[in-house]
C-alpha positions as CSV (number, residue, x, y, z in Angstrom):
1,M,-8.9,-3.3,1.0
2,A,-10.9,-0.1,0.3
3,L,-11.1,0.6,4.0
4,M,-7.4,0.3,4.4
5,D,-6.8,2.6,1.4
6,T,-9.2,5.1,2.9
7,L,-7.5,5.0,6.3
8,L,-4.0,5.2,4.7
9,N,-5.1,8.2,2.6
10,A,-6.5,9.9,5.6
11,A,-3.4,9.3,7.6
12,T,-1.1,10.6,4.8
13,Q,-3.3,13.7,4.3
14,A,-3.2,14.4,8.1
15,L,0.6,14.1,8.1
16,N,1.0,16.2,5.0
17,N,-1.1,19.0,6.4
18,N,0.4,18.9,9.9
19,G,4.0,18.3,8.9
20,N,4.5,21.0,6.4
21,G,2.2,23.9,7.1
22,G,-0.6,22.4,5.1
23,N,1.1,22.5,1.7
24,G,0.5,18.8,1.2
25,Q,4.1,17.8,0.5
26,N,5.7,15.3,2.7
27,P,8.0,13.1,0.6
28,L,9.5,11.4,3.6
29,V,6.2,9.8,4.7
30,D,5.1,9.1,1.2
31,M,8.3,7.5,0.2
32,A,8.4,5.3,3.3
33,M,4.9,4.1,2.6
34,D,5.6,3.5,-1.0
35,L,8.7,1.5,-0.2
36,V,6.9,-0.7,2.2
37,Q,4.1,-1.3,-0.3
38,Q,6.6,-2.1,-3.1
39,Q,8.3,-4.7,-1.0
40,G,5.0,-6.4,0.0
41,G,5.2,-5.3,3.7
42,L,7.7,-4.4,6.3
43,G,8.8,-8.0,6.9
44,N,9.8,-8.4,3.3
45,L,11.6,-5.1,3.4
46,L,13.6,-6.2,6.5
47,S,14.6,-9.4,4.7
48,K,15.9,-7.5,1.7
49,L,17.8,-5.1,4.0
50,Q,19.3,-8.1,5.9
51,Q,20.3,-9.8,2.6
52,G,21.8,-6.5,1.5
53,G,24.3,-6.3,4.4
54,L,22.5,-4.1,6.9
55,G,21.9,-6.9,9.5
56,G,23.8,-5.0,12.2
57,A,21.8,-1.8,11.8
58,L,18.6,-3.8,11.6
59,D,19.4,-5.6,14.9
60,S,19.7,-2.2,16.6
61,W,16.5,-1.0,15.1
62,V,14.6,-4.0,16.3
63,S,16.4,-4.2,19.7
64,T,14.8,-2.7,22.8
65,D,18.3,-2.6,24.4
66,Q,20.2,-0.2,22.2
67,A,19.8,3.0,20.2
68,N,19.0,2.8,16.5
69,A,22.2,2.7,14.4
70,P,22.3,5.2,11.6
71,V,22.6,4.2,8.0
72,S,23.4,6.3,5.0
73,G,21.4,6.8,1.9
74,T,24.2,5.1,0.0
75,E,24.0,2.0,2.3
76,L,20.3,1.8,1.7
77,Q,20.8,2.1,-2.0
78,N,23.4,-0.7,-2.0
79,A,21.2,-2.9,0.2
80,L,17.9,-2.4,-1.7
81,G,19.3,-1.8,-5.2
82,S,19.7,1.3,-7.2
83,D,16.6,0.4,-9.3
84,I,14.3,0.6,-6.2
85,I,15.8,3.8,-4.9
86,G,15.9,5.3,-8.4
87,A,12.3,4.5,-9.0
88,L,11.3,6.2,-5.7
89,A,13.5,9.1,-6.5
90,E,11.9,9.6,-9.9
91,K,8.4,9.2,-8.5
92,F,9.0,11.9,-5.9
93,G,11.1,14.3,-8.1
94,L,14.4,13.7,-6.3
95,N,17.8,12.4,-7.2
96,P,18.6,8.9,-5.9
97,Q,21.0,10.2,-3.2
98,Q,18.3,12.5,-1.8
99,A,15.7,9.7,-1.8
100,G,18.2,7.4,0.0
101,D,19.1,10.0,2.5
102,L,15.4,10.7,3.3
103,L,14.6,7.0,3.7
104,A,17.7,6.6,6.0
105,Q,16.1,9.2,8.3
106,V,12.8,7.4,8.7
107,L,13.3,3.7,8.3
108,P,15.1,3.1,11.6
109,N,12.2,4.7,13.5
110,V,9.6,2.8,11.5
111,V,11.3,-0.5,12.1
112,D,11.8,0.4,15.8
113,S,8.1,1.3,16.2
114,A,7.0,-1.9,14.3
115,T,9.0,-4.1,16.7
116,P,8.2,-2.9,20.2
117,H,9.0,-6.2,21.9
118,G,12.4,-6.5,20.2
119,T,11.7,-9.3,17.7
120,A,11.8,-9.0,13.9
121,S,9.0,-11.5,13.5
122,E,6.7,-8.7,14.8
123,A,7.2,-7.0,11.4
124,D,5.8,-10.0,9.5
125,G,2.4,-8.9,8.2
126,F,3.2,-5.3,9.1
127,G,1.6,-3.4,6.2
128,L,0.5,0.0,5.1
129,D,-2.2,0.4,7.6
130,D,0.2,-0.4,10.4
131,L,2.8,2.0,8.9
132,A,0.2,4.8,8.8
133,S,-0.5,4.2,12.5
134,V,3.3,4.3,13.3
135,V,3.8,7.4,11.3
136,L,0.8,9.1,13.0
137,K,2.1,8.2,16.5
138,N,5.7,9.1,15.9
139,F,5.9,12.0,13.4
140,L,3.0,14.1,14.7
141,K,4.6,14.7,18.1
């Protein structure tokens, strides 16, 4: 576990430094990682989003045959629960709408990258170390 934490911290630090001129602030990356961790992995997060009514959007994120459907911050808040988004917002000094909107920007790409072969089962066991790898590959372009 210590190795994973070290790798995750290194990835987050690299993203923070490269993404924002070295000021160390990248709430988008940090919130996505925090959300996946809170939910016990990406597979669990996908299940919660599916149960929350975002199945159509999730299908597009997983699919290799179609573009990622957008979702709004409000839709994410409704699917995940205002308590989850509210806690993230408070942790990162944002209001819940801002937090939801930021997550709505990054989650489709994270899920898309975590399911390269078009099956949601690929996300099972997808944890923070995998998320760090996806973020490094996709957001440092």
